N, C-alpha and C positions, 0 to 999 in steps of 0.2 A: 531463556526466552523472556521477553518483556512481561512483567506482571500487570496488575491492574493499573491503568494509566488515567482513569477518571477519578476526580476528587469525590468525596462524599457529597458535596454540594451538587456536582454534575449528575451523580446517580439520583439524588433526591429530585432534581429537576426533571429527569426522565420519568420518574414515577409520578410526579405532580402533573406532568403534561398529560398523562394517560388516565390518572385517577385524581382529579382535583379535590375530591371530598371523600368518596367511599365507593365501593362496588355495589351499585344499586341492585343488580340481579342477585348477588349472593345475599345481600341484606333482605331483599324481598322474599327469597326462598327460605330464609331462616337457617341456613346451613353453615354460616361463617365459622362457627366454633368447632365443627367436626374435624378430626385429625385426618391427614392424608399424605400421600407422596406424589411427586411428579417426576417423570423420567423423560429425558431427551435422547433420541437415537438418530444416527445418520441413516438417510434413505439411499445414499449412493456414496461412492468413494469421495472423500473430501479432506482438505486440510482445515482443521478447526481453528477458529479464532474468536476472541472476546469471551471466553469462558470465565476469566477472572472478573470481568465486569458483570457478567450474568450472575456470578456468585454474590457479588456485592449487592445486586438488586434484591436477591432473595434474602440476604441478611437484613437489609434495610426494611424489608417488608415483614420481618419477624419470623422468617423460616430458617431452617438449618440445612446446609448443603452437606450431603453424606458422601458424595463422590463427584469428581470433576477432573477431566483430562486437561492438560496444559494446552494453551494456545500453541500452534505450530505442529500439533499431533496429527499424523496421517491416520485416517480411519477408513476401513472398508464399509460396505453397507451393513446396516443393522447393528452397529456397535454403539454402546452407551456413551453419551457425552457428559451428561450431568444428571444427578439425582438429588432431590431435596425433599424435606419433610416439614410439615407445619400445619397450621389450620387451613381449612378450605378458603377462608378469606385471604390469608397471606399468599397462598399458592395461586389463586385466581388473579390477584393483583399483579404478582410478579411474572406470571406465565407469558403473556404476550410481549412484555417489555424485554424479557430475557430472550425470547425466541427471535424477536427482531434483531437484537444484537448478534446473536449466534448465526442467523441465516445470512444477513447482509455481509458481515465481515468474514465469515467462513467462505462465502462466495468469492470475495476479493482474494482471500488467501489461496483458494483453490485455483482460480484463474492464473494467479501469479505463479504458483507452483507448476502448472501445466506449461506456462511460457518458459520458465527457467529450465525445466527438464528438456523441452524441445530444443532450446538454444544450445544446451550443453551436449546434446547428442552429436552436434557437428563442430562445436567449439567449446570445450570444457573450461577455457580460461575467460570467456566473455562474461561481463557483469550485466545483470538486468537492474535497471534503476527506474523507480517510479516517480513521475512528475508530481507537481503540487496542484494539478488540475483535478482536484477532488470536489465532491459536492460540498457547498459551503457549510461550515461548522462541523465537519466530520473528519478534519485532517488528522487529529490524534489517533483515532481508531483506524483510519484508512492507512496511515503509515505503519501502525502496528500490524495490520493485516498483510501488507506487502512483505514486511520482514518475516512474518510467520510463514509466508509462501516461499521464501528464499531469495527475495530481492532486497534492495536497500533504497532509501530515499535519494532522489536526484538532488533536490534542494529542499530543505525544511522551511526556507523562507528567504526573503531578500536580504536579511541582515547577516547571513552567515556565509555567503559565497559571492564571488564576482563572476558574472556571466554577461558578456557584452553582446547585445543584439544590434541588428542594423538600425533599429529605432534609436539606440543611443548615438549612433553616428550622425543622425540628423542634427542633433544638438552639438555634437563635437566638431563637426566640419568635415566628415568623410573618413574614408579608410586611411588616407595619407596622414591625417592628424592623429589617428589612433596609433599608427606605427611610430609616429614621432614621440608620442607621450608614453608609449608602453614601458620603456626602461624606468621612467619615473614612477609609474604605477607599480611595477614589480618591486622597486626599492621601497616604496611606502608600505606595501602590504606583503612583507616578506614571509609571513606565516600562511598566506593564501595562494592557491593556484589561480592563475588568470585564465579564464575560459572565454571562448568566443564562438558564437553560432555563425555559420556561413552557409550560403546556398550555391556557391560555385567553386570549382576546382582552383581557379585563379586566386580567389580570395584566400582559400585554404593555404596555398603555397606562399602567398605574401605574408600572412600572419605567422606561419610556421617559421619563416626566415627571420621575422622580427622578434621571435622568442616567446610566443604565447605558449602556455603550458598544456592547454586542452583545446582541441578543435571539435566543435559539435556540428556535424553536417545536418542540415534540415531538408527533408524531402528530396534527398539525392538518391537516384536509382542505384540498385545493387550493381548493375552493369557498369555504371560510371564510377561507382565507389571503389570497387575492388582494385583497379590499377593504381588509383591515387593513394589508397591506404598502403599498398606495398611500397610505393615511392617515398611517401612521407616517413614510414617506419625505417626505411633504409637510410634516408638523409638525416632524420632526427630521431634517433632511437629512444630518447627519453620522453618524447611527446605522447600524450594520451589522445585517442581518437574515439569520438562518440557519434552516434547517429540517432536522429529523432524524426518523428513525423509518420504517423500511421503504422507503427510496428504493432503487429498482432499475431495471433497463433498461426495464421495462414502464411505469413512471410517471415517470421522470426528466424527460421533456419537459413533462409537466403541471406538475410542481413548478418547473421552470426558468422556465416561462411566467408564474409568479406575480410575478416581479420581485425575489425574494429575492437576496441577494448570494452566499450560500453554501449548498450542498447537502451535508449531513453524512451519510456512508453507510459501512456495513460490507460492502455487497454484493460488492465485488471480492475479498474474502478467501475467499469460500465458493463453490466450484464445481469443475468439472473442470480438471485440469491441462492444459497445452498438450500436443499430441501431436507428439513429436519422434522422427524416425527415426535409427537408428544403423547405420553400416556399418563393419565391421572387415575389414582387409586385411592380408595378409602382405607384407613387403618383403624383397627379396634383395640 
């Protein structure tokens, strides 16, 4: 599994954002130097994520982590996720920052895992891939969370893959111009697969014949998709077929059953955080 992916500077910024100077409450109560422990527990079944980053938060706040499960670990309810020890000041500063990381990214990982398991019940070979439609400035941990849940990133960014949209054709001069230049594009980028998103069966057939490597159907119904997937797979056995647009837990099995290779989704990123309990104890 991926370890901590945030730099020390990024962790420090998370802490600085929440505690720009000091914890005024702990200071006012005069309890900052008292020793204690903090424990995090799952309130419901979940796939845990961001434990490595939470550990770094505690370390930077001056606490010591005694126990921590790895990201991607599946837990049932009431299982321990992380335990740390330190001064009351250190524990109170790290508490909410670590909890936010654990709850938000475990929520994404759990939704991803639910989606993957549902799809694989009807099509064990289908891949679940997460889009880059994440909340701004959260991509690194969002990508980690979908990997923890059993999916992979669709595109990490515009610099690492070629995916042609209809918006590109506006500047290129239409589908005919794309088909004309596709051999040159494939020759120039021999290490890359050439993918294109389509909205109609006719466009899918045209670019398949032209030699595109991946066809991504956008918002095409399952009823329309199933026969065209079968036809394309028969005529072009090496082509990869993906579908995107509104895939969620309610319809993922329908889309998986069409026989496509990849289900492209933003569903895991949006929803409730995981629910994690916290216990704070004094130690003598």
